[in-house]
KELUMVO-265737 format. One record per residue (C-alpha): x negated, y negated, z. Coordinates in steps of 0.05 Angstrom, whole numbers, padded with zeros to 5 digits, always signed. Layout:
KELUMVO-265737
XYZ;...
END
This chain:
KELUMVO-265737
-01881-02375+02487;-01848-02426+02442;-01915-02439+02409;-01924-02365+02393;-01854-02362+02364;-01867-02422+02319;-01934-02393+02297;-01903-02326+02281;-01848-02359+02239;-01901-02399+02203;-01940-02334+02192;-01880-02304+02157;-01852-02365+02122;-01921-02385+02094;-01927-02315+02063;-01989-02296+02102;-01958-02229+02122;-01940-02209+02050;-02010-02231+02028;-02040-02184+02079;-01996-02129+02052;-02021-02141+01981;-02093-02145+02007;-02082-02078+02043;-02057-02046+01979;-02119-02071+01943;-02165-02043+01996;-02127-01977+01995;-02140-01972+01920;-02214-01985+01930;-02216-01929+01983;-02175-01880+01942;-02214-01892+01878;-02281-01896+01914;-02295-01966+01889;-02342-02015+01924;-02308-02071+01962;-02306-02136+01923;-02296-02193+01971;-02288-02244+01916;-02231-02205+01885;-02199-02188+01952;-02200-02260+01977;-02176-02285+01909;-02116-02238+01911;-02101-02257+01983;-02099-02332+01970;-02065-02323+01903;-02009-02283+01936;-01997-02339+01986;-01997-02391+01932;-01953-02351+01885;-01902-02330+01936;-01895-02399+01966;-01887-02428+01897;-01831-02379+01881;-01797-02388+01949;-01800-02463+01954;-01801-02488+01882;-01727-02503+01879;-01727-02536+01948;-01787-02580+01934;-01760-02598+01865;-01695-02629+01890;-01713-02650+01961;-01786-02670+01957;-01774-02736+01993;-01735-02707+02051;-01772-02643+02065;-01772-02617+02135;-01838-02621+02174;-01848-02545+02172;-01840-02543+02097;-01889-02600+02088;-01939-02561+02129;-01928-02500+02086;-01938-02542+02024;-02004-02569+02051;-02025-02499+02071;-02007-02473+02001;-02050-02528+01971;-02110-02506+02013;-02098-02434+01991;-02094-02456+01919;-02161-02490+01924;-02189-02427+01957;-02163-02383+01901;-02195-02430+01850;-02262-02423+01886;-02259-02347+01886;-02232-02346+01814;-02295-02378+01787;-02335-02322+01821;-02298-02270+01779;-02319-02247+01709;-02281-02271+01647;-02247-02205+01632;-02214-02205+01701;-02189-02276+01691;-02161-02257+01623;-02125-02198+01654;-02095-02245+01706;-02065-02292+01655;-02002-02251+01639;-01992-02234+01712;-01995-02308+01730;-01949-02325+01673;-01898-02274+01697;-01900-02306+01766;-01888-02375+01737;-01830-02353+01693;-01801-02315+01751;-01790-02381+01788;-01784-02434+01733;-01717-02436+01695;-01729-02432+01620;-01670-02391+01596;-01598-02412+01579;-01615-02486+01572;-01667-02484+01627;-01615-02460+01677;-01641-02389+01690;-01707-02357+01705;-01730-02285+01696;-01705-02271+01766;-01633-02280+01743;-01637-02223+01693;-01609-02157+01719;-01661-02109+01748;-01718-02153+01722;-01736-02180+01791;-01758-02113+01820;-01794-02094+01756;-01834-02158+01753;-01855-02157+01826;-01874-02083+01824;-01912-02092+01758;-01952-02152+01784;-01969-02116+01850;-01989-02052+01814;-02031-02088+01763;-02065-02132+01815;-02079-02079+01867;-02096-02019+01823;-02120-02040+01754;-02159-02103+01774;-02209-02069+01821;-02222-02015+01768;-02234-02066+01713;-02279-02106+01758;-02324-02046+01768;-02324-02031+01693;-02285-01968+01708;-02249-01926+01656;-02173-01933+01657;-02162-01858+01652;-02103-01815+01670;-02117-01815+01745;-02118-01891+01747;-02054-01897+01708;-02020-01846+01752;-02042-01885+01813;-02015-01949+01782;-01948-01916+01768;-01946-01890+01840;-01960-01960+01866;-01906-01988+01821;-01855-01939+01850;-01876-01953+01922;-01871-02028+01914;-01803-02021+01880;-01778-01982+01941;-01809-02034+01988;-01767-02087+01954;-01700-02051+01962;-01690-02068+02036;-01699-02141+02018;-01648-02136+01962;-01599-02102+02010;-01609-02158+02060;-01600-02212+02008;-01532-02187+01985;-01501-02235+02034;-01542-02294+02009;-01553-02284+01934;-01503-02311+01884;-01458-02259+01852;-01489-02276+01785;-01556-02250+01810;-01548-02177+01792;-01597-02141+01837;-01597-02065+01843;-01554-02063+01906;-01505-02112+01874;-01499-02068+01812;-01496-01998+01841;-01481-02008+01915;-01522-01998+01978;-01513-01923+01983;-01535-01910+01912;-01592-01958+01921;-01618-01916+01979;-01610-01853+01937;-01650-01886+01881;-01704-01905+01931;-01708-01832+01955;-01715-01807+01883;-01771-01858+01869;-01808-01835+01931;-01802-01762+01909;-01837-01781+01844;-01890-01819+01883;-01901-01757+01926;-01910-01713+01864;-01963-01761+01837;-02001-01757+01902;-02018-01684+01890;-02053-01704+01825;-02094-01762+01852;-02115-01739+01922;-02147-01674+01945;-02164-01694+02017;-02110-01665+02064;-02121-01720+02115;-02110-01774+02063;-02048-01738+02040;-02022-01733+02111;-02029-01809+02120;-01995-01820+02053;-01936-01775+02072;-01931-01810+02139;-01927-01877+02103;-01874-01851+02056;-01832-01822+02112;-01835-01888+02149;-01815-01926+02086;-01758-01877+02073;-01734-01884+02145;-01733-01961+02141;-01698-01959+02073;-01643-01913+02100;-01632-01959+02160;-01631-02023+02118;-01565-02060+02116;-01538-02128+02096;-01535-02154+02168;-01605-02138+02191;-01653-02173+02237;-01690-02231+02205;-01755-02194+02219;-01733-02125+02195;-01754-02132+02122;-01798-02193+02126;-01843-02164+02180;-01831-02090+02195;-01822-02065+02123;-01880-02108+02096;-01924-02084+02154;-01924-02013+02127;-01981-02023+02076;-02023-02058+02129;-02013-02000+02178;-02029-01950+02123;-02094-01986+02107;-02115-01991+02180;-02103-01916+02190;-02145-01901+02128;-02201-01943+02157;-02199-01903+02222;-02198-01839+02182;
END
């Protein structure tokens, strides 16, 4: 039992769960837009998500405590290195236009974690509202635009609408995390719940989901697909409304991030 608990914590702390969520979003886009599955791109995105998220989460810790890191963190570092080598392998399988598109997304990820503002004291994460915009933008670009570009598809109105919808959904997915982190983040870190309060944050999430719902009527004509989408949105809205500062350690990190995975699996059965 203790082994399973340790493995589960590693699964979350090593960002495997969030990587599966991003992978699920990518596969959902391929299904929605009727694109062929690209295993090289899918595996690249999976390993890149693990590498990027672990870099963002543990950069500060490793920078100042690299000689006294706990055993678990050292294992995560080693695991991240293996994932980085894997992403390099799959990257060289991708065409040049995809790699060029990935450059600004990777740069945003680096600048999100590395301080380069105010005398190298602040990163992009410390700028009000920018955190949620950067994460949602990177997720939308990676999971919607990339598979279309890989298949030489035209970035028409439908694709852009779908990317906007994905941006809105990811933004709402982040809100329960920001509500949870109110008790941990510095006051200077002006997240949305810090600026407008928890209640208004939930109202904002509801409005964003209404816009996402409206977009669905333009990009999907299959009633079964719509039904699954609305079920996903209702589950997300329910979890957002129940989010609070003092929540279970697994509420956001596991349950909320499991929603895209569940959506993808249901689409597969459909």
